[in-house]
C-alpha positions in Angstrom: 24.5 -9.7 2.6 26.3 -6.8 0.7 24.2 -4.4 -1.7 25.2 -1.7 -3.4 21.6 0.1 -4.1 18.3 0.3 -3.0 14.8 0.4 -5.3 12.0 1.7 -4.1 9.2 0.0 -6.1 5.8 1.3 -6.3 2.6 1.1 -8.5 3.1 4.3 -10.6 0.1 7.1 -11.6 -0.3 9.8 -14.4 0.8 13.0 -14.2 -1.1 14.7 -16.6 -4.4 13.9 -18.6 -2.7 12.7 -21.5 -0.8 10.0 -19.1 -4.2 9.1 -18.2 -5.3 6.6 -20.7 -2.0 5.1 -21.2 -1.6 4.3 -17.5 -4.9 2.7 -17.4 -4.2 0.5 -20.2 -1.0 -0.6 -18.4 -2.6 -1.2 -15.3 -5.6 -3.3 -17.0 -3.7 -5.2 -19.7 -4.6 -8.8 -19.9 -7.5 -8.7 -17.4 -11.5 -9.1 -17.9 -12.3 -5.4 -17.2 -14.9 -3.8 -19.6 -13.5 -0.4 -21.4 -16.8 1.1 -19.9 -15.2 0.5 -16.2 -11.9 2.1 -17.9 -13.5 5.0 -18.9 -15.3 5.5 -15.8 -11.5 5.3 -13.4 -10.3 7.7 -15.9 -12.7 10.2 -15.3 -11.6 10.1 -11.6 -8.1 11.0 -12.4 -9.3 13.6 -14.6 -11.8 15.1 -11.6 -8.3 15.8 -10.1 -6.7 17.4 -13.0 -5.4 14.0 -14.6 -2.6 13.6 -12.3 -2.3 11.2 -9.6 -0.5 12.3 -6.2 1.3 8.7 -5.6 4.7 10.2 -7.8 5.1 13.1 -5.9 4.5 11.3 -2.8 7.2 8.7 -3.5 9.7 11.6 -4.3 9.2 12.7 -1.1 9.6 9.6 0.4 12.8 9.0 -1.5 14.1 12.4 -0.3 13.3 11.7 3.3 15.1 8.4 3.0 18.3 9.3 1.7 18.1 11.6 4.7 17.7 9.0 6.8 20.4 6.9 5.1 22.8 9.6 5.0 22.6 10.6 8.8 22.2 6.8 10.3 23.8 4.6 7.4 23.8 2.3 5.3 25.2 5.0 3.3 23.2 3.6 -0.7 21.8 5.4 -3.6 18.3 5.0 -4.0 16.8 4.4 -7.4 13.0 4.2 -7.8 11.0 2.0 -10.7 7.1 1.6 -11.3 5.3 -1.0 -12.3 2.6 0.9 -14.4 4.1 4.4 -15.0 7.0 6.1 -15.4 9.8 5.8 -14.3 9.1 2.4 -15.2 11.3 -0.6 -13.4 12.8 -1.7 -17.2 14.2 2.0 -17.7 15.4 1.9 -13.9 17.0 -1.6 -13.9 18.8 -0.4 -17.2 20.0 3.2 -15.6 21.3 0.9 -12.5 23.0 -1.6 -14.9 24.9 1.3 -16.4 25.5 2.7 -13.2 27.7 -0.5 -12.4 24.9 -1.9 -9.3 25.4 -5.4 -9.1 22.7 -6.3 -6.3 20.2 -4.1 -5.1 17.4 -4.6 -1.9 13.5 -3.7 -3.3 11.3 -1.8 -1.0 7.9 -2.3 -2.2 5.3 0.4 -1.5 3.0 -2.2 0.5 3.0 -3.7 3.8 0.7 -6.8 3.0 1.4 -9.9 1.2 -1.0 -11.4 -1.6 -0.6 -11.8 -5.2 -1.0 -8.2 -6.7 0.8 -6.5 -3.5 3.8 -9.1 -3.3 4.6 -11.7 -5.7 3.3 -9.6 -8.7 5.8 -6.9 -8.1 8.6 -10.1 -7.8 7.5 -10.7 -11.3 7.7 -7.1 -12.7 11.5 -7.0 -11.6 12.4 -10.1 -12.9 10.2 -9.0 -16.4 12.8 -5.6 -15.8 15.7 -7.6 -15.1 15.2 -9.6 -18.5 14.8 -6.3 -20.3 17.8 -5.3 -19.1 19.6 -8.1 -20.0 22.9 -9.7 -19.1 24.4 -8.0 -16.2 21.4 -6.4 -14.9 21.3 -6.1 -11.6 20.2 -9.2 -8.6 17.2 -7.4 -6.4 16.3 -8.7 -3.5 12.7 -7.7 -2.2 12.7 -6.6 1.3 10.0 -8.6 3.4 6.4 -7.2 4.1 6.2 -5.5 7.3 2.8 -4.9 8.4 3.1 -6.0 12.1 6.8 -4.1 12.1 6.8 -2.0 15.2 7.3 0.9 13.2 4.8 0.4 10.9 2.4 -0.1 13.6 3.8 3.0 15.7 3.2 5.6 12.1 -0.3 4.1 11.9 -1.0 4.9 15.2 0.3 8.2 15.7 -1.3 9.2 12.3 -4.8 7.6 13.7 -4.2 9.7 17.2 -3.6 12.8 15.1 -7.2 12.1 13.4 -9.2 11.0 16.8 -7.6 14.8 18.5 -9.7 16.5 15.9 -13.0 15.2 17.4 -14.3 17.0 20.6 -13.1 14.9 23.7 -16.6 14.6 24.9 -16.6 12.7 21.7 -13.6 10.8 21.1 -14.5 7.9 23.0 -17.5 6.8 21.3 -15.9 7.5 17.7 -16.5 4.8 15.8 -13.1 3.5 14.0 -13.0 1.9 10.7 -10.3 0.3 8.9 -9.9 0.0 4.9 -7.8 -1.9 2.9 -7.8 -2.1 -1.2 -10.4 -5.4 -1.8 -9.2 -8.1 -3.9 -10.8 -11.1 -5.2 -11.5 -13.9 -3.0 -10.5 -16.5 -4.6 -6.7 -14.6 -4.3 -7.4 -13.6 -0.4 -7.9 -17.3 0.2 -4.1 -18.2 -1.4 -2.2 -15.7 1.4 -2.3 -14.2 4.5 -3.1 -10.8 3.2 -6.8 -10.7 5.0 -5.1 -12.3 8.3 -2.4 -9.6 8.2 -4.5 -6.5 7.9 -6.8 -7.7 11.0 -3.9 -8.4 12.5 -2.7 -4.7 12.0 -6.2 -3.4 13.3 -5.6 -5.3 16.4 -2.5 -4.0 17.2 -3.1 -0.5 16.1 -5.9 -0.8 18.4 -4.6 -2.3 21.5 -2.4 0.3 21.1 -4.6 3.1 21.4 -6.9 1.6 24.1 -9.6 0.6 21.7 -11.9 -2.5 21.7 -13.9 -2.1 19.2 -13.2 -1.5 15.3 -14.0 -2.6 12.1 -12.3 -3.8 8.7 -13.6 -3.2 5.7 -12.5 -2.8 1.7 -12.6 -0.2 -0.5 -12.0 -0.2 -4.9 -12.8 -3.0 -6.1 -12.9 -3.3 -9.9 -13.5 -6.9 -10.9 -16.9 -8.1 -12.6 -20.0 -8.2 -10.3 -20.1 -12.1 -10.9 -16.8 -12.2 -9.1 -16.7 -12.5 -5.3 -14.0 -9.9 -3.7 -13.6 -9.1 0.2 -16.2 -7.5 1.9 -17.9 -5.1 3.4 -17.3 -2.1 1.5 -16.5 1.3 3.1 -19.8 2.6 1.2 -21.7 -0.5 2.6 -20.6 0.2 5.9 -21.5 3.7 6.6 -25.1 3.5 6.2 -24.8 0.2 8.6 -23.0 2.5 11.3 -25.8 5.3 10.7 -28.5 2.7 11.4 -26.6 1.2 14.6 -27.0 4.7 16.6 -24.6 5.6 18.9 -21.7 8.0 17.9 -22.5 10.4 14.9 -18.5 10.7 14.4 -16.7 8.1 12.3 -13.0 7.7 11.7 -11.4 6.1 8.9 -7.9 5.0 8.9 -7.1 3.6 5.1 -4.4 1.0 6.9 -3.4 -1.0 3.3 -2.0 1.8 2.1 1.1 3.4 3.1 0.6 6.9 1.0 -2.5 9.2 0.4 -3.1 8.6 -3.3 -5.8 8.4 -5.7 -8.1 5.7 -4.6 -7.9 7.2 -1.0 -8.8 10.9 -2.7 -11.7 9.6 -4.6 -12.9 6.2 -2.6 -12.6 7.8 0.6 -11.9 11.9 0.7 -14.5 12.5 -1.9 -17.5 8.9 -1.9 -17.2 8.2 1.3 -17.0 11.7 2.7 -20.5 12.9 0.4 -22.1 9.5 1.6 -21.0 10.6 5.6 -22.3 14.2 4.7 -25.8 12.8 3.3 -25.8 10.3 6.5 -25.6 13.0 8.9 -22.3 11.1 9.9 -19.2 13.7 10.8 -16.3 11.7 8.6 -12.8 12.1 9.8 -10.0 10.1 7.7 -6.8 9.3 8.9 -3.2 9.8 6.8 -1.4 7.4 5.9 2.4 6.8 6.8 4.0 8.7 4.1 6.9 10.2 5.4 6.6 9.8 9.2 9.8 9.2 11.1 9.0 6.5 12.3 8.1 4.5 9.0 11.3 6.3 7.8 13.1 4.4 10.4 11.5 1.4 9.9 12.7 1.4 6.0 16.2 1.7 7.6 15.9 -0.9 10.3 14.9 -3.4 7.5 17.6 -2.8 5.1 19.9 -3.2 7.7 18.6 -6.3 9.2 19.0 -8.2 6.1 22.7 -6.8 5.7 23.1 -8.6 8.9 22.1 -11.9 9.5 23.1 -11.4 13.6 20.2 -8.6 13.6 16.5 -9.5 14.7 13.9 -9.2 12.7 11.4 -7.0 14.7 7.8 -8.0 14.3 4.9 -8.1 16.6 1.7 -10.2 17.1 1.4 -13.8 16.7 1.9 -13.7 12.7 5.5 -13.1 13.4 8.1 -11.8 10.4 7.8 -12.5 7.1 10.6 -14.5 5.4 13.3 -12.7 3.5 12.8 -14.9 1.0 9.3 -15.9 -0.3 8.4 -19.8 -0.9 7.9 -21.0 -4.3 4.3 -21.1 -4.1 3.5 -18.0 -1.9 1.0 -15.7 -3.2 0.4 -17.1 -6.1 -2.5 -16.3 -8.5 -5.4 -18.6 -8.5 -5.5 -20.2 -12.0 -9.2 -19.5 -12.3 -8.1 -15.7 -12.2 -5.1 -16.4 -14.2 -7.6 -17.4 -17.1 -9.6 -14.9 -16.9 
C-alpha cells in the first residue's frame, strides 16, 4: 500500500492555565463525571503550572521520528493531531487535505487495544475526516504494538536503568510493579486490554530474568458505583509494606508511552508521597518516550504496512494485531455508552 504521510495521533493536553478547563470539558464531554471531579483534576494541572508535558513530548517524538525516517526511510512528512487539544485532528486533516495528502498512516500513542485507546481514536479520525469534507485523506491506523519486540526491548531498557539506581545487594529483592490506566470493567471485558498488559509484563520480566511482578492500575475517574480494573497503585503500596521483605519498589508505567500528567501526579506525586509515608524506597522507571528502539519500531510498523511481504513482528502468544480492526473490535459497552 502506498502512503504519502504519517499522522501522529495523541490525547492532547493544556499548555497554559487558561487551557485547563476548556481541555477538560473536551475530555469529559458526554461523560457522567461530576463537575467537582473535573475541578479536582484541574487542580492537578494547576499544580504543575497548568501545562501538561504531553504536547512537548509529542513534539520531541515527531522530531526524532523525522530524523529516523530521513536516515532510514520511508521519507514521508509527519503531521500531528490530538483528540482533545490543539493541534486538533480536524484542523490537521484540513491542512493535510490542503497540502494534497491522499492517504496517510496514523500512529496512535497507545500500545494497547481498548475502546478508549484504539477504537475511539478511529472514531475521532472519522469525525475529523467528515469535518475536513470531500477530498479528506484516507487514514489507516497502525496496529496496536504491545508485544512488538521494539516496544518490549525499550520498556526493558528503561526498567534496567531504574533498577540500576538501587544498590546491587538490594536489587534482586526489589518489588517490581507495572501500572496502566484503569478502565471500566465492562469495557475491559469487551477487549484484550488486560490480556495484552499481562503479556507485556511477562515478556519484560522474562528479559529481566525476574519471576515476580504485579500489574496494578491508576487514574480511575468514573463514579464509585461503576467497577473498574483493580487494584489501584495506592492500594498496592500498603500491601507491599505489609508483606515485608524488600523496602525497594520499582514502578514501571508500561501502559503509557510518555511521562504525561497522570504519571506526574498519580505516580511521581501521590505514589511517591505514600511510599515515603510507608517507609518504601520508590523508583519510577521512565516510559519509552524517544528511546531509539521505540523509534525504530515505529518505522518498522510503517514499513510493514507499505510492504505486505514483510513479517508482522510480535512476541508472546497473542501474536500481532490485525492491520484492520474487526467491525465489533473494542466496542463501547451499551451500558457505558448510555451513561
